[in-house]
N, C-alpha and C positions, 0 to 999 in steps of 0.2 A: 503494500499499500503506499510506503514513503517513499517508493523509486516510482511510483505513477506519481504521487504529488511532484518530486524533484523535476521529471520531465514536464509536469504541466507549467511550473514555474519556469522552466526555461524556456518555452512554446511564447507564455506571458511576457517573458523578458523580450523575445524578439519582436512580439507584436507590438510591444510599448514602447521601443525603440525611440520613437519621436520626444516621448514624455522624458526618456533617459537623457537623450542630447540637453535639451531645455535644461535637467538639472545640471549637466557636467559643465553647461555653459556659466550658469551661475556658480558651480563650484571651482571652476578656474577663475571667475572676474574677482571671486570672495579671497582664493590663493593668492595671487598676482596683489591685490589691494594688501593684502598684511603680510606677504615675503618682499615685496617693492616697494620703492617710493613712488611709483606710477598708481595713478587712480585708474578704476578700472570700472566697468559696468557688463552687464549680461541682459539680454534681449531673448529670453527663454522659448518665447512663440515662434522666434527665428533662430533659435538654436546657434546663436551667436556671441562671443563675446569680444570686449574692447579694451582697449588700455591706450594711457597716455591722449586724452581726448580734450579736445580742442588746444593743443599743440602740433608743432610740423611733424612730430614724430608718432603720431596717432596711428595708430593698427587695429585691426579687428579680424578674427576667425570665426567662421560657419563652420559648427561640427555637421559633417555630413552623414547620411545614413552609414556608409561604411567605414566609419571613423569614429564612431560610436562604440563603448565598452558594451553594450548589447549585443553586439555580434560577435564579440568571445564569450560573454558569460551564458549566454543562451546554449550555444552548443557544448558547452562546458559542462552545465547541467544536465544536459541532454545524455552526455556521452558518459557521465557517472552514471545516472540513471541507469542506462541500459545495460553496462558492465557490470554494475552492482546487481541490477534485477537479473542476470544470467548464474549469479552465485548465493549461497545460502550465506548472509552476512547480517551481522546486528544490524538493525534498519539505523541506527542513530550514526555509525560511523561513517555511512557516505554523505550523510545531511550535513554533518559538520564538515567533513572534509571538504564538499562542496563548496557549502558556507564561505569556510576561510579560502580557499582558492578563488570564488569570487571575489571578495574583498581585496585579495592580492591584486587582481585583473584591474579591479576599480582605481585601484592606487597607481598603479603601473601605467594605466590610461591617464589619467590626469599628469602622471608626472611626464608623459609622452606630450601632452597638449602643452605644458607649462615648458617644456624644453624645445618646443616649435616657437612658442609665443618669445620667449627669451632670445632666440636667434634671431628673428624678426626683428625685434626692437635691439639688439646690436649690430647686426650687419645688414640689415636690408630686407627688402620683400623676396625676391624671385629664388635666387642662389639659395639663401637660406633657407627658406622654407623647402627647398626641392632636397636640399641635403637632410634636413631634420624629419620631414614629414614623410618622405619615399625611402632614404635610405635609414637611418639613424630609428626612425618612428616606426617602420616595419619589422626591422629588426626587433628590436626591444617588444613591440606586441607579442610578436610569435616566441622569442624567450620565454615572455610573461605567460602567453597559453599554454607554451610546452609544462612551463614549471609548476603551474596553476593544478593542472592536470594530472601531472605526474605526483605532486603531492596530493593530491586528492583520492587517487587512485590507490598509492603507497598508504595511506592514512586508512581508507576504506576497510583495506585485508591487511592491516597490522596484525592485529589479532589471529589472523589465522595460522601464521608461523607458529606459535606457541600452542593453539589449539589441537595442531595435528600430534604432536610427540606427547604422549602421556605415560609411554615406556620409558622406565630409568633404564641405567647400564650404557655400556658401549654401542655404536650402532650396528646394526647387523650387516654380518660379511657373510656374503655369498659362498656357498661350497664352491670346492675348484673342481674343474670340470675333469671327468674319468679319464680324457683322453689327454690331459695336460698330466705331468708329472708334477710332484711337488718339490719345492728347492727344500734344503735342507736350512 
């Protein structure tokens, strides 16, 4: 039952991607305002945020559908639900693993957006955007997704390694083959 819930939340996350993009734009504007000396604002309905308003260095970004954390969190939750649903696991382990993985992805994506914003602020528009969005941002997103998935799966199966071994003593050694001579 927990796996169906997890998969449902994953699908809902992708379906509500626009609202999540609005939240991300507000979070980025808030973080820019707190971490830098720049003034920042968000326009959640337009899924955009801007900084250094009313100055010659004013910039803004729109969080597009393919750049939101929802495109990583949804598949993460669905993947963990499918993998965990195929095995007999304690239901709370995949849930906790997926939630921690999803939180990690949110942080990774916010950091990615802040890196893009800072590079544009420091170096200008086109080249900084291309390098930080296409190259660095893609690598960061991929590494974040793989790390979150690996954590969620490893955490889900963590108690499986200890549960299977109830026998004490040394590990079982197979008998020698009757066609093979035993060495002294």
